[in-house]
C-alpha positions as CSV (number, residue, x, y, z in Angstrom):
1,X,93.9,-1.7,27.6
2,X,92.3,0.0,24.6
3,X,91.1,-2.5,22.1
4,X,90.1,-2.2,18.4
5,X,87.0,0.1,18.9
6,X,88.9,2.5,21.2
7,X,91.8,2.8,18.9
8,X,89.4,3.3,15.9
9,X,87.8,6.1,17.8
10,X,91.2,7.8,18.4
11,X,92.1,7.4,14.7
12,X,88.8,8.8,13.4
13,X,89.2,11.8,15.8
14,X,92.9,12.4,14.8
15,X,92.4,12.2,11.0
16,X,90.6,15.6,10.4
17,X,92.9,17.3,12.9
18,X,96.3,16.1,11.9
19,X,96.4,14.7,8.3
20,X,98.2,17.0,5.9
21,X,100.1,18.9,8.7
22,X,103.8,19.0,9.0
23,X,105.9,18.5,12.2
24,X,108.1,21.4,13.0
25,X,110.0,19.8,16.0
26,X,109.6,17.0,18.5
27,X,110.4,17.0,22.2
28,X,110.6,13.8,24.3
29,X,110.3,13.6,28.1
30,X,113.2,13.3,30.4
31,X,111.8,10.0,31.6
32,X,112.2,8.6,28.0
33,X,115.8,10.0,27.9
34,X,116.7,8.6,31.3
35,X,115.3,5.2,30.4
36,X,117.4,5.1,27.3
37,X,120.5,6.1,29.2
38,X,119.8,3.1,31.6
39,X,119.7,0.7,28.7
40,X,115.9,0.5,28.6
41,X,113.3,1.7,26.1
42,X,110.5,3.5,27.7
43,X,107.7,4.3,25.1
44,X,110.1,5.1,22.2
45,X,111.3,1.8,20.8
46,X,114.1,1.0,18.3
47,X,115.4,4.6,18.3
48,X,117.7,6.7,20.3
49,X,115.8,9.8,21.6
50,X,117.8,12.4,19.8
51,X,117.7,10.5,16.6
52,X,113.9,10.0,17.0
53,X,113.4,13.8,17.5
54,X,115.6,14.7,14.5
55,X,114.0,12.1,12.2
56,X,110.4,13.3,12.8
57,X,111.3,17.0,12.2
58,X,109.8,18.3,8.9
59,X,107.8,15.1,8.4
60,X,104.4,15.6,6.8
61,X,101.6,13.4,8.3
62,X,99.9,12.2,5.1
63,X,97.5,9.6,6.5
64,X,96.5,8.1,9.8
65,X,94.9,4.6,10.0
66,X,94.3,1.8,12.4
67,X,95.5,-1.7,12.1
68,X,94.4,-4.1,14.9
69,X,95.2,-2.1,18.1
70,X,97.9,0.0,16.4
71,X,97.8,3.5,15.0
72,X,99.8,4.1,11.9
73,X,101.0,7.6,11.1
74,X,102.1,7.5,7.4
75,X,104.8,10.1,7.0
76,X,106.6,11.8,4.1
77,X,109.8,13.7,4.0
78,X,111.8,14.6,0.8
79,X,109.7,12.1,-1.2
80,X,110.6,9.2,1.2
81,X,107.9,7.4,3.1
82,X,108.1,6.4,6.8
83,X,105.7,5.1,9.4
84,X,105.3,6.1,13.0
85,X,103.5,3.3,14.8
86,X,101.7,4.0,18.1
87,X,100.4,1.5,20.5
88,X,98.4,3.0,23.5
89,X,99.4,0.3,26.0
90,X,97.2,0.6,29.1
91,X,96.9,4.4,29.4
92,X,98.3,6.1,26.3
93,X,96.3,9.1,25.0
94,X,96.7,11.6,22.1
95,X,95.8,15.3,22.3
96,X,95.6,17.9,19.6
97,X,95.8,21.3,21.3
98,X,97.0,24.9,20.8
99,X,99.1,24.6,23.9
100,X,100.0,21.8,26.4
101,X,98.2,23.8,29.0
102,X,94.9,23.0,27.3
103,X,95.0,19.4,28.4
104,X,92.2,19.3,31.0
105,X,93.0,16.3,33.2
106,X,96.0,16.9,35.4
107,X,97.1,13.2,35.4
108,X,97.5,13.4,31.6
109,X,99.2,16.8,31.6
110,X,101.6,15.5,34.2
111,X,102.6,12.5,32.1
112,X,103.3,14.1,28.6
113,X,106.1,12.1,27.0
114,X,106.1,13.2,23.3
115,X,105.3,16.7,22.1
116,X,105.0,17.3,18.3
117,X,104.9,21.0,17.5
118,X,103.3,21.6,14.1
119,X,104.6,24.1,11.5
120,X,101.2,25.8,11.2
121,X,100.9,26.2,15.0
122,X,99.5,23.9,17.7
123,X,100.6,20.6,19.1
124,X,100.1,16.9,18.8
125,X,100.8,15.4,22.2
126,X,101.2,11.9,23.5
127,X,100.6,11.3,27.2
128,X,101.0,8.0,29.0
129,X,100.4,7.6,32.8
130,X,101.7,4.1,33.2
131,X,104.2,4.2,30.2
132,X,103.2,0.9,28.7
133,X,102.5,2.5,25.3
134,X,104.9,2.4,22.4
135,X,106.1,4.8,19.6
136,X,108.2,3.2,16.8
137,X,109.6,5.2,13.9
138,X,110.0,2.7,11.0
139,X,111.1,2.9,7.4
140,X,108.8,-0.1,6.7
141,X,106.5,-2.4,8.8
142,X,108.9,-5.3,8.3
143,X,111.3,-3.5,10.6
144,X,109.1,-4.7,13.5
145,X,108.3,-8.3,12.8
146,X,105.1,-8.6,14.9
147,X,103.4,-6.1,12.6
148,X,103.8,-8.5,9.7
149,X,102.1,-11.4,11.7
150,X,98.8,-9.8,12.6
151,X,95.6,-11.5,11.6
152,X,93.3,-9.9,9.0
153,X,91.0,-7.2,10.2
154,X,88.0,-8.9,11.7
155,X,85.7,-7.0,9.2
156,X,87.6,-8.4,6.2
157,X,85.8,-11.0,4.2
158,X,88.5,-13.6,4.7
159,X,88.9,-13.1,8.4
160,X,86.3,-15.8,9.5
161,X,88.0,-18.5,7.4
162,X,91.4,-17.4,8.7
163,X,90.1,-17.8,12.3
164,X,88.8,-21.3,11.6
165,X,92.1,-22.4,9.9
166,X,94.2,-21.0,12.8
167,X,91.9,-22.7,15.4
168,X,92.7,-26.1,13.9
169,X,96.5,-25.7,14.2
170,X,98.3,-27.8,16.9
171,X,99.4,-24.5,18.5
172,X,95.9,-23.5,19.3
173,X,93.5,-26.5,19.2
174,X,94.1,-27.4,22.8
175,X,94.1,-23.9,24.2
176,X,91.2,-22.2,26.0
177,X,89.0,-20.4,23.5
178,X,89.3,-17.1,25.4
179,X,93.1,-17.2,25.1
180,X,92.9,-17.9,21.4
181,X,90.5,-15.2,20.4
182,X,92.6,-12.6,22.2
183,X,95.7,-13.7,20.2
184,X,96.3,-11.0,17.6
185,X,97.7,-13.6,15.2
186,X,94.3,-15.3,15.2
187,X,91.9,-12.3,15.4
188,X,93.0,-8.7,15.2
189,X,92.0,-6.3,17.9
190,X,89.9,-8.5,20.2
191,X,91.1,-8.1,23.8
192,X,89.7,-9.0,27.2
193,X,86.6,-6.8,27.2
194,X,85.1,-7.9,23.8
195,X,86.2,-11.5,24.1
196,X,84.3,-11.7,27.4
197,X,81.2,-10.1,25.8
198,X,81.3,-12.3,22.7
199,X,81.7,-15.5,24.7
200,X,78.8,-14.6,26.9
201,X,76.6,-13.8,23.9
202,X,77.3,-17.3,22.6
203,X,77.1,-18.9,26.0
204,X,80.6,-20.5,25.6
205,X,82.7,-21.0,28.7
206,X,86.0,-19.1,28.3
207,X,88.1,-22.1,29.3
208,X,86.6,-24.5,26.8
209,X,89.3,-25.9,24.5
210,X,89.1,-25.0,20.9
211,X,89.0,-28.6,19.7
212,X,85.8,-29.0,21.8
213,X,83.9,-26.3,19.8
214,X,82.3,-27.2,16.4
215,X,83.0,-25.2,13.3
216,X,79.5,-23.9,13.3
217,X,79.8,-22.5,16.8
218,X,83.3,-21.1,16.0
219,X,81.7,-19.1,13.1
220,X,78.9,-18.0,15.3
221,X,81.5,-16.8,17.9
222,X,83.4,-15.0,15.3
223,X,80.2,-13.2,14.1
224,X,79.5,-12.3,17.8
225,X,83.0,-10.8,18.1
226,X,82.5,-8.7,14.9
227,X,79.1,-7.6,16.2
228,X,80.3,-6.4,19.6
229,X,83.3,-4.6,18.0
230,X,81.0,-2.8,15.6
231,X,78.6,-1.9,18.4
232,X,81.5,-0.5,20.5
233,X,82.9,1.6,17.5
234,X,79.4,3.2,17.2
235,X,79.4,3.9,20.9
236,X,82.8,5.5,20.9
237,X,84.5,2.6,22.7
238,X,84.5,1.7,26.4
239,X,85.9,4.3,28.8
240,X,87.2,2.1,31.6
241,X,90.0,3.3,33.9
242,X,92.3,5.7,32.0
243,X,91.2,5.3,28.4
244,X,90.4,8.5,26.6
245,X,89.7,9.6,23.0
246,X,91.7,12.6,21.8
247,X,91.5,15.6,24.1
248,X,90.0,13.5,26.9
249,X,86.7,12.4,25.2
250,X,85.0,9.4,26.6
251,X,83.0,6.6,25.0
252,X,79.8,4.9,26.3
253,X,80.1,1.2,25.5
254,X,81.0,0.5,29.1
255,X,77.3,1.2,29.8
256,X,76.2,-1.6,27.4
257,X,78.6,-4.4,28.6
258,X,76.7,-7.4,29.8
259,X,79.4,-9.6,31.4
260,X,82.8,-7.8,31.6
261,X,83.3,-6.6,35.2
262,X,79.8,-7.8,36.3
263,X,79.1,-9.5,39.6
264,X,75.7,-10.9,38.7
265,X,74.6,-12.5,35.4
266,X,72.1,-10.2,33.8
267,X,70.2,-13.2,32.3
268,X,69.9,-15.7,35.1
269,X,70.8,-13.8,38.2
270,X,73.6,-16.2,39.2
271,X,76.8,-14.7,40.8
272,X,79.5,-14.6,38.1
273,X,82.8,-16.4,38.5
274,X,86.4,-15.4,37.7
275,X,89.4,-17.3,36.5
276,X,92.7,-16.4,34.9
277,X,93.1,-17.3,31.3
278,X,96.1,-16.2,29.2
279,X,97.2,-14.0,32.0
280,X,94.0,-12.0,32.0
281,X,91.0,-12.2,34.5
282,X,88.0,-13.8,32.8
283,X,84.5,-13.1,34.1
284,X,81.8,-15.5,33.1
285,X,78.4,-17.0,34.2
286,X,78.9,-20.5,35.5
287,X,75.2,-21.3,34.8
288,X,74.8,-19.9,31.3
289,X,78.3,-20.5,29.8
290,X,79.4,-24.1,29.2
């Protein structure tokens, strides 16, 4: 699943291509329509497909920004502001092309689910192979409650103190540290890849309970999370499985990962171990991490 660095890469690539342009019309896939007819909400959430298409028509995309793992498209129509919220799920990808035929990889071309034709020509296209991504058209962020509960951006000055305060709450103090730092209400944008890397950097076992970690080590861990997120942003993110930047671009952070997906510890040569924490597979070194 794309984490903060990967989403940041998508946003920075989209901004110069899309900001200031106006949507002429929108077309959703038949899969989205069939899902809605069956009482489900595939990709498009909180909106009926026809209403979604009509609402986005003639919207101007004023600004694109990232918040945690979400992409916010700030829209304007007849002096009224709206937000299109995108979450990439496992395999979501955005493409800016002159024609859908320009999408290079067949698997993405096959799974186009939202096509935004622009008034000045060209297309903004959302493709999603496994269909776990989300598109929400909102009048305000409060219309989707989880968006109001996100932790501060990890790069914000107050984020470290926020993390420390959250870690002391009864809800979190007896949980495994790996599960806590992947909780978006505690730290924004840190998922399995970068939690694994930060814990290895600080030699902390992923199952260690929060109340068994000193405040000093918690702050060091938070700094390690920020450092690995920054490093990944500079590297264009980690291209693992089906993650792509816009138009199929790939990052290189996967070549710098030290513990995620590894079979042998790069520092001591011990075979790595795995366990499930918070529903995710956690890889760690049983010798280095305690």
